[in-house]
A tleap script that builds the chain and sets N, CA, C and O, in Angstrom:
source leaprc.protein.ff14SB
mol = sequence {
  NMET ALA ILE VAL ALA VAL ILE MET PRO VAL
  LEU MET LEU GLY VAL VAL LEU ALA LEU GLY
  ARG TYR GLU GLU TRP LEU LEU PRO PRO ALA
  ARG HIE PRO ASP GLU PRO GLU THR HIE ALA
  LEU PRO CHIE
}
set mol.1.N position { 110.304 132.970 98.383 }
set mol.1.CA position { 109.027 133.160 99.075 }
set mol.1.C position { 107.846 132.902 98.137 }
set mol.1.O position { 106.788 132.449 98.573 }
set mol.2.N position { 108.031 133.190 96.867 }
set mol.2.CA position { 106.940 132.946 95.925 }
set mol.2.C position { 106.651 131.449 95.816 }
set mol.2.O position { 105.500 131.044 95.649 }
set mol.3.N position { 107.697 130.637 95.912 }
set mol.3.CA position { 107.491 129.187 95.842 }
set mol.3.C position { 106.674 128.715 97.036 }
set mol.3.O position { 105.789 127.872 96.883 }
set mol.4.N position { 106.957 129.244 98.219 }
set mol.4.CA position { 106.193 128.883 99.414 }
set mol.4.C position { 104.742 129.310 99.262 }
set mol.4.O position { 103.836 128.585 99.673 }
set mol.5.N position { 104.512 130.490 98.671 }
set mol.5.CA position { 103.148 130.988 98.481 }
set mol.5.C position { 102.360 130.106 97.515 }
set mol.5.O position { 101.131 130.073 97.572 }
set mol.6.N position { 103.050 129.396 96.636 }
set mol.6.CA position { 102.366 128.497 95.700 }
set mol.6.C position { 102.205 127.105 96.311 }
set mol.6.O position { 101.165 126.473 96.132 }
set mol.7.N position { 103.209 126.626 97.024 }
set mol.7.CA position { 103.192 125.260 97.541 }
set mol.7.C position { 102.224 125.105 98.716 }
set mol.7.O position { 101.546 124.081 98.813 }
set mol.8.N position { 102.143 126.083 99.599 }
set mol.8.CA position { 101.293 125.957 100.797 }
set mol.8.C position { 99.825 125.732 100.470 }
set mol.8.O position { 99.230 124.818 101.041 }
set mol.9.N position { 99.201 126.508 99.585 }
set mol.9.CA position { 97.790 126.217 99.270 }
set mol.9.C position { 97.594 124.844 98.630 }
set mol.9.O position { 96.580 124.188 98.869 }
set mol.10.N position { 98.552 124.410 97.823 }
set mol.10.CA position { 98.436 123.092 97.198 }
set mol.10.C position { 98.511 122.001 98.263 }
set mol.10.O position { 97.753 121.032 98.212 }
set mol.11.N position { 99.419 122.150 99.223 }
set mol.11.CA position { 99.511 121.178 100.306 }
set mol.11.C position { 98.250 121.177 101.160 }
set mol.11.O position { 97.764 120.114 101.547 }
set mol.12.N position { 97.716 122.358 101.457 }
set mol.12.CA position { 96.494 122.439 102.264 }
set mol.12.C position { 95.318 121.809 101.518 }
set mol.12.O position { 94.488 121.142 102.135 }
set mol.13.N position { 95.237 122.007 100.221 }
set mol.13.CA position { 94.177 121.382 99.431 }
set mol.13.C position { 94.324 119.868 99.453 }
set mol.13.O position { 93.331 119.146 99.542 }
set mol.14.N position { 95.551 119.390 99.374 }
set mol.14.CA position { 95.779 117.956 99.442 }
set mol.14.C position { 95.340 117.365 100.766 }
set mol.14.O position { 94.770 116.274 100.801 }
set mol.15.N position { 95.596 118.073 101.856 }
set mol.15.CA position { 95.180 117.593 103.181 }
set mol.15.C position { 93.657 117.542 103.271 }
set mol.15.O position { 93.096 116.566 103.768 }
set mol.16.N position { 92.994 118.580 102.795 }
set mol.16.CA position { 91.524 118.615 102.844 }
set mol.16.C position { 90.931 117.489 101.995 }
set mol.16.O position { 89.978 116.832 102.413 }
set mol.17.N position { 91.487 117.269 100.820 }
set mol.17.CA position { 90.975 116.192 99.967 }
set mol.17.C position { 91.243 114.825 100.580 }
set mol.17.O position { 90.406 113.928 100.484 }
set mol.18.N position { 92.406 114.658 101.212 }
set mol.18.CA position { 92.717 113.381 101.845 }
set mol.18.C position { 91.773 113.118 103.018 }
set mol.18.O position { 91.311 111.991 103.198 }
set mol.19.N position { 91.485 114.137 103.811 }
set mol.19.CA position { 90.557 113.952 104.929 }
set mol.19.C position { 89.158 113.643 104.427 }
set mol.19.O position { 88.457 112.828 105.028 }
set mol.20.N position { 88.743 114.261 103.361 }
set mol.20.CA position { 87.431 113.964 102.795 }
set mol.20.C position { 87.365 112.552 102.247 }
set mol.20.O position { 86.332 111.888 102.336 }
set mol.21.N position { 88.477 112.093 101.678 }
set mol.21.CA position { 88.509 110.745 101.099 }
set mol.21.C position { 88.425 109.684 102.181 }
set mol.21.O position { 87.764 108.662 102.000 }
set mol.22.N position { 89.089 109.919 103.302 }
set mol.22.CA position { 89.143 108.911 104.355 }
set mol.22.C position { 88.204 109.227 105.513 }
set mol.22.O position { 88.402 108.745 106.628 }
set mol.23.N position { 87.181 110.038 105.245 }
set mol.23.CA position { 86.254 110.428 106.309 }
set mol.23.C position { 85.520 109.221 106.882 }
set mol.23.O position { 85.389 109.097 108.100 }
set mol.24.N position { 85.045 108.341 106.023 }
set mol.24.CA position { 84.294 107.194 106.539 }
set mol.24.C position { 85.206 106.202 107.246 }
set mol.24.O position { 84.741 105.417 108.073 }
set mol.25.N position { 86.515 106.226 106.930 }
set mol.25.CA position { 87.456 105.360 107.653 }
set mol.25.C position { 87.776 105.936 109.031 }
set mol.25.O position { 87.989 105.190 109.987 }
set mol.26.N position { 87.810 107.272 109.131 }
set mol.26.CA position { 88.157 107.908 110.400 }
set mol.26.C position { 86.971 107.934 111.364 }
set mol.26.O position { 87.146 107.785 112.574 }
set mol.27.N position { 85.765 108.123 110.826 }
set mol.27.CA position { 84.587 108.271 111.677 }
set mol.27.C position { 83.804 106.968 111.730 }
set mol.27.O position { 83.749 106.248 110.734 }
set mol.28.N position { 83.197 106.648 112.870 }
set mol.28.CA position { 82.350 105.448 112.933 }
set mol.28.C position { 81.096 105.652 112.096 }
set mol.28.O position { 80.682 106.793 111.894 }
set mol.29.N position { 80.485 104.591 111.606 }
set mol.29.CA position { 79.274 104.744 110.798 }
set mol.29.C position { 78.121 105.306 111.619 }
set mol.29.O position { 77.942 104.954 112.785 }
set mol.30.N position { 77.356 106.171 111.005 }
set mol.30.CA position { 76.207 106.773 111.689 }
set mol.30.C position { 75.096 105.740 111.827 }
set mol.30.O position { 74.769 105.034 110.874 }
set mol.31.N position { 74.526 105.662 113.014 }
set mol.31.CA position { 73.424 104.719 113.256 }
set mol.31.C position { 72.157 105.491 113.564 }
set mol.31.O position { 72.191 106.633 114.024 }
set mol.32.N position { 71.049 104.841 113.299 }
set mol.32.CA position { 69.757 105.438 113.632 }
set mol.32.C position { 69.599 105.408 115.155 }
set mol.32.O position { 69.960 104.415 115.786 }
set mol.33.N position { 69.063 106.486 115.760 }
set mol.33.CA position { 68.952 106.517 117.227 }
set mol.33.C position { 68.056 105.435 117.808 }
set mol.33.O position { 68.219 105.064 118.970 }
set mol.34.N position { 67.102 104.915 117.016 }
set mol.34.CA position { 66.191 103.896 117.534 }
set mol.34.C position { 66.767 102.482 117.446 }
set mol.34.O position { 66.174 101.538 117.968 }
set mol.35.N position { 67.903 102.333 116.797 }
set mol.35.CA position { 68.510 101.005 116.683 }
set mol.35.C position { 69.036 100.527 118.017 }
set mol.35.O position { 69.666 101.299 118.741 }
set mol.36.N position { 68.795 99.277 118.360 }
set mol.36.CA position { 69.373 98.764 119.615 }
set mol.36.C position { 70.890 98.569 119.466 }
set mol.36.O position { 71.386 98.254 118.384 }
set mol.37.N position { 71.603 98.763 120.565 }
set mol.37.CA position { 73.044 98.586 120.537 }
set mol.37.C position { 73.365 97.098 120.580 }
set mol.37.O position { 72.800 96.349 121.377 }
set mol.38.N position { 74.274 96.685 119.719 }
set mol.38.CA position { 74.713 95.284 119.713 }
set mol.38.C position { 76.176 95.255 120.080 }
set mol.38.O position { 77.026 95.678 119.296 }
set mol.39.N position { 76.484 94.752 121.284 }
set mol.39.CA position { 77.854 94.712 121.740 }
set mol.39.C position { 78.503 93.363 121.444 }
set mol.39.O position { 79.721 93.289 121.283 }
set mol.40.N position { 77.713 92.303 121.371 }
set mol.40.CA position { 78.254 90.967 121.113 }
set mol.40.C position { 77.512 90.342 119.950 }
set mol.40.O position { 76.372 90.695 119.651 }
set mol.41.N position { 78.182 89.409 119.304 }
set mol.41.CA position { 77.529 88.702 118.211 }
set mol.41.C position { 76.538 87.684 118.760 }
set mol.41.O position { 76.823 87.041 119.770 }
set mol.42.N position { 75.388 87.522 118.126 }
set mol.42.CA position { 74.433 86.517 118.607 }
set mol.42.C position { 74.951 85.102 118.346 }
set mol.42.O position { 75.666 84.869 117.372 }
set mol.43.N position { 74.593 84.173 119.210 }
set mol.43.CA position { 75.047 82.786 119.068 }
set mol.43.C position { 74.053 81.993 118.286 }
set mol.43.O position { 74.256 80.800 118.060 }
savepdb mol mol.pdb
quit
């Protein structure tokens, strides 16, 4: 049980750090509210 008590916080810390590292990959980039939406590329 002592091993589980040591491993669980380390695993949870790893998950939090991994989510922080890949936050910009998971979330879309923040845009300014006044920016017009561009759905298609201009020709």
